[in-house]
PADRENBA-424208 format. One record per residue (C-alpha): x, z, y; residue in three letters. Coordinates in steps of 0.1 Angstrom, whole numbers, plus 5000, padded with zeros to 4 digits. Each point is the difference from the previous one (the first is absolute). Last residue first. Example, Ala and Ser with C-alpha at 12.3 -4.5 7.8 and 13.67 -1.06 7.14 Angstrom:
{xx = 5137&zz = 5071&yy = 4989&res = SER}
{xx = 4986&zz = 5007&yy = 4966&res = ALA}
//
This chain:
{xx = 6819&zz = 6425&yy = 2878&res = LYS}
{xx = 5000&zz = 5000&yy = 4963&res = ASN}
{xx = 4985&zz = 4965&yy = 4995&res = PHE}
{xx = 5028&zz = 4976&yy = 5010&res = MET}
{xx = 5027&zz = 5022&yy = 4984&res = GLU}
{xx = 4981&zz = 5000&yy = 4967&res = PRO}
{xx = 5006&zz = 4962&yy = 4996&res = LEU}
{xx = 4998&zz = 4994&yy = 4962&res = ILE}
{xx = 4979&zz = 5030&yy = 4993&res = GLU}
{xx = 4975&zz = 4994&yy = 5028&res = VAL}
{xx = 5000&zz = 4963&yy = 4990&res = ILE}
{xx = 4987&zz = 5012&yy = 4967&res = THR}
{xx = 5021&zz = 4996&yy = 4969&res = GLY}
{xx = 5022&zz = 4972&yy = 4986&res = LYS}
{xx = 5023&zz = 4979&yy = 5020&res = ARG}
{xx = 5008&zz = 4964&yy = 4991&res = GLY}
{xx = 5036&zz = 4990&yy = 5007&res = GLU}
{xx = 5007&zz = 5000&yy = 4962&res = SER}
{xx = 4973&zz = 4973&yy = 4997&res = ILE}
{xx = 5020&zz = 4976&yy = 5020&res = ASN}
{xx = 4973&zz = 4978&yy = 5014&res = LEU}
{xx = 5000&zz = 4962&yy = 4993&res = ASN}
{xx = 4962&zz = 5000&yy = 5003&res = LEU}
{xx = 4997&zz = 4986&yy = 4964&res = ARG}
{xx = 5025&zz = 5025&yy = 4988&res = LEU}
{xx = 4981&zz = 5028&yy = 5017&res = CYS}
{xx = 4968&zz = 4987&yy = 4984&res = ILE}
{xx = 5015&zz = 5001&yy = 4965&res = ASP}
{xx = 5016&zz = 5035&yy = 5003&res = LYS}
{xx = 4967&zz = 5014&yy = 5013&res = MET}
{xx = 4980&zz = 4983&yy = 4972&res = GLU}
{xx = 5024&zz = 5015&yy = 4975&res = GLN}
{xx = 4994&zz = 5035&yy = 5016&res = GLU}
{xx = 4963&zz = 4996&yy = 4994&res = THR}
{xx = 4968&zz = 5002&yy = 5021&res = GLN}
{xx = 5015&zz = 4986&yy = 5031&res = THR}
{xx = 5003&zz = 5012&yy = 5036&res = GLU}
{xx = 5025&zz = 4986&yy = 5025&res = ILE}
{xx = 5007&zz = 5018&yy = 5033&res = GLU}
{xx = 5017&zz = 4980&yy = 5028&res = LEU}
{xx = 5013&zz = 5017&yy = 5031&res = PHE}
{xx = 4994&zz = 4996&yy = 5037&res = THR}
{xx = 5024&zz = 5020&yy = 5021&res = PRO}
{xx = 4992&zz = 5037&yy = 5005&res = ILE}
{xx = 4994&zz = 5014&yy = 5035&res = ASN}
{xx = 4962&zz = 4999&yy = 4997&res = GLU}
{xx = 4990&zz = 4986&yy = 4966&res = LEU}
{xx = 5000&zz = 4965&yy = 4988&res = THR}
{xx = 4991&zz = 4992&yy = 4964&res = ASP}
{xx = 5003&zz = 4966&yy = 4983&res = LEU}
{xx = 4981&zz = 5005&yy = 4969&res = GLU}
{xx = 5002&zz = 4979&yy = 4968&res = PHE}
{xx = 4976&zz = 5004&yy = 4971&res = HIS}
{xx = 5004&zz = 4985&yy = 4966&res = ILE}
{xx = 4969&zz = 4995&yy = 4978&res = ASN}
{xx = 4997&zz = 4963&yy = 5007&res = GLU}
{xx = 5021&zz = 4994&yy = 5031&res = LEU}
{xx = 4987&zz = 5023&yy = 5028&res = GLU}
{xx = 5011&zz = 5005&yy = 5036&res = TYR}
{xx = 4993&zz = 5030&yy = 5023&res = HIS}
{xx = 5013&zz = 5000&yy = 5035&res = SER}
{xx = 4999&zz = 5037&yy = 5010&res = ARG}
{xx = 5001&zz = 5017&yy = 5034&res = ASN}
{xx = 5006&zz = 5037&yy = 4997&res = LYS}
{xx = 4984&zz = 5033&yy = 5008&res = LYS}
{xx = 5006&zz = 5033&yy = 4982&res = PHE}
{xx = 4978&zz = 5029&yy = 5012&res = ILE}
{xx = 5017&zz = 5034&yy = 4996&res = LYS}
{xx = 4998&zz = 5018&yy = 4966&res = ASP}
{xx = 4967&zz = 5014&yy = 4987&res = LYS}
{xx = 5002&zz = 5031&yy = 4980&res = ASN}
{xx = 4984&zz = 5003&yy = 4965&res = LEU}
{xx = 4976&zz = 5028&yy = 4991&res = GLY}
{xx = 4970&zz = 4981&yy = 4986&res = MET}
{xx = 4983&zz = 5003&yy = 5034&res = LYS}
{xx = 5029&zz = 4980&yy = 5014&res = GLU}
{xx = 4993&zz = 4972&yy = 4975&res = ILE}
{xx = 4963&zz = 4999&yy = 5009&res = LEU}
{xx = 5008&zz = 5000&yy = 5038&res = SER}
{xx = 5023&zz = 4970&yy = 4996&res = ILE}
{xx = 4974&zz = 4981&yy = 4980&res = ALA}
{xx = 4973&zz = 5010&yy = 5026&res = LYS}
{xx = 5022&zz = 4986&yy = 5029&res = ASP}
{xx = 5007&zz = 4967&yy = 4983&res = PHE}
{xx = 4964&zz = 4993&yy = 4989&res = ASP}
{xx = 4988&zz = 4974&yy = 4975&res = ASP}
{xx = 5022&zz = 5006&yy = 4970&res = VAL}
{xx = 5021&zz = 4976&yy = 4979&res = LYS}
{xx = 5020&zz = 5013&yy = 4971&res = ILE}
{xx = 5036&zz = 4997&yy = 4991&res = GLU}
{xx = 5018&zz = 5013&yy = 4970&res = ILE}
{xx = 5037&zz = 4995&yy = 4996&res = GLU}
{xx = 5024&zz = 5008&yy = 4972&res = LYS}
{xx = 5036&zz = 4999&yy = 5012&res = ARG}
{xx = 5032&zz = 4979&yy = 4998&res = ASN}
{xx = 5022&zz = 5001&yy = 5031&res = SER}
{xx = 5030&zz = 4979&yy = 4988&res = MET}
{xx = 5034&zz = 5009&yy = 4984&res = GLU}
{xx = 4980&zz = 5021&yy = 4976&res = SER}
{xx = 4989&zz = 5036&yy = 4991&res = GLU}
{xx = 4963&zz = 4999&yy = 5004&res = LYS}
{xx = 4985&zz = 5007&yy = 5034&res = THR}
{xx = 4976&zz = 5030&yy = 5004&res = PRO}
{xx = 4964&zz = 4987&yy = 4997&res = SER}
{xx = 4984&zz = 4981&yy = 5029&res = LYS}
{xx = 4965&zz = 5007&yy = 5013&res = TYR}
{xx = 4984&zz = 4977&yy = 5026&res = THR}
{xx = 4968&zz = 5006&yy = 5020&res = ILE}
{xx = 4988&zz = 4968&yy = 5016&res = THR}
{xx = 4982&zz = 4990&yy = 5032&res = VAL}
{xx = 4992&zz = 4964&yy = 5009&res = GLU}
{xx = 4988&zz = 4992&yy = 5036&res = ASP}
{xx = 5034&zz = 4987&yy = 5013&res = ASN}
{xx = 5024&zz = 5016&yy = 4975&res = VAL}
{xx = 4994&zz = 5038&yy = 4999&res = LYS}
{xx = 5020&zz = 5021&yy = 4977&res = ARG}
{xx = 4995&zz = 5035&yy = 4984&res = VAL}
{xx = 5030&zz = 5012&yy = 4982&res = ARG}
{xx = 5011&zz = 5019&yy = 4969&res = LEU}
{xx = 5035&zz = 5002&yy = 4984&res = TYR}
{xx = 5012&zz = 5020&yy = 4970&res = LYS}
{xx = 5035&zz = 5012&yy = 4999&res = MET}
{xx = 5032&zz = 4983&yy = 4989&res = LYS}
{xx = 4993&zz = 4976&yy = 5029&res = SER}
{xx = 5011&zz = 5027&yy = 5025&res = ASP}
{xx = 4993&zz = 4993&yy = 5036&res = SER}
{xx = 4962&zz = 4996&yy = 4998&res = ILE}
{xx = 4993&zz = 5032&yy = 4981&res = HIS}
{xx = 4975&zz = 5013&yy = 4975&res = PHE}
{xx = 5006&zz = 5028&yy = 4974&res = GLY}
{xx = 4976&zz = 5026&yy = 5015&res = ASN}
{xx = 5006&zz = 4990&yy = 5036&res = GLY}
{xx = 5003&zz = 4968&yy = 5019&res = TYR}
{xx = 4977&zz = 4972&yy = 5012&res = PHE}
{xx = 5005&zz = 4966&yy = 5013&res = SER}
{xx = 4980&zz = 4986&yy = 5029&res = TYR}
{xx = 4997&zz = 4963&yy = 5007&res = SER}
{xx = 4994&zz = 4974&yy = 5027&res = GLU}
{xx = 5008&zz = 4963&yy = 4995&res = ILE}
{xx = 5002&zz = 4974&yy = 5028&res = GLN}
{xx = 4995&zz = 4964&yy = 4989&res = THR}
{xx = 5012&zz = 4969&yy = 4983&res = ASP}
{xx = 4978&zz = 4991&yy = 4970&res = PHE}
{xx = 4999&zz = 4980&yy = 4968&res = ILE}
{xx = 5030&zz = 4977&yy = 5007&res = LEU}
{xx = 5002&zz = 4978&yy = 4969&res = LYS}
{xx = 5031&zz = 4997&yy = 4978&res = SER}
{xx = 5008&zz = 4966&yy = 4987&res = GLY}
{xx = 5038&zz = 5004&yy = 4995&res = LEU}
{xx = 5006&zz = 4981&yy = 5033&res = ASP}
{xx = 4977&zz = 5024&yy = 5018&res = ILE}
{xx = 5020&zz = 5030&yy = 4989&res = LEU}
{xx = 5033&zz = 4983&yy = 5008&res = LYS}
{xx = 4986&zz = 4991&yy = 5035&res = GLN}
{xx = 4990&zz = 5036&yy = 5006&res = LYS}
{xx = 5034&zz = 5012&yy = 4990&res = THR}
{xx = 5018&zz = 4975&yy = 5023&res = GLN}
{xx = 4978&zz = 5012&yy = 5029&res = ASP}
{xx = 5007&zz = 5036&yy = 4993&res = VAL}
{xx = 5037&zz = 4999&yy = 4994&res = ASP}
{xx = 5004&zz = 5031&yy = 4980&res = ILE}
{xx = 5020&zz = 5032&yy = 5007&res = ASN}
{xx = 4980&zz = 5022&yy = 4976&res = LEU}
{xx = 4987&zz = 4990&yy = 4966&res = PHE}
{xx = 4975&zz = 5023&yy = 4984&res = LYS}
{xx = 4994&zz = 5001&yy = 4962&res = LEU}
{xx = 4968&zz = 5009&yy = 4982&res = GLU}
{xx = 4986&zz = 5001&yy = 4964&res = VAL}
{xx = 4964&zz = 5010&yy = 4997&res = GLU}
{xx = 4984&zz = 5008&yy = 4967&res = ASP}
{xx = 4963&zz = 5000&yy = 4998&res = MET}
//
């Protein structure tokens, strides 16, 4: 599946939540997320021109996610494959046995909203103000939803949060 993403920093969290609700979005979950990304052999978290692989735990649900290198665009535009697995630690061990290296654990609080096939995440990480990530399946959908939310699409940032704010992660 194609995944088109933009991140919006410096948002008014309460106002953004209200806009999402006013559009008809539904809050699906609001919880702590733990994930490990992997690097080596063409994979890296801080370079979206490379492949990306992670194991994520949201409540009791564990997924392995692969993302292709991003296509040339004003938005993050990648192929994504996600599968559910039943054991966080075994999934990590399997990937390490395949020769990839585990990065440090990544924890954040996420409020996840959905409107049809569009996903909205309000992510809060330690020392980083809450930001909005929007995921659509096409660039036109992204343009349309940004217009509906009164967001200036040119202020949307592409790439991983580690790419966007490297100074917050290279400590």
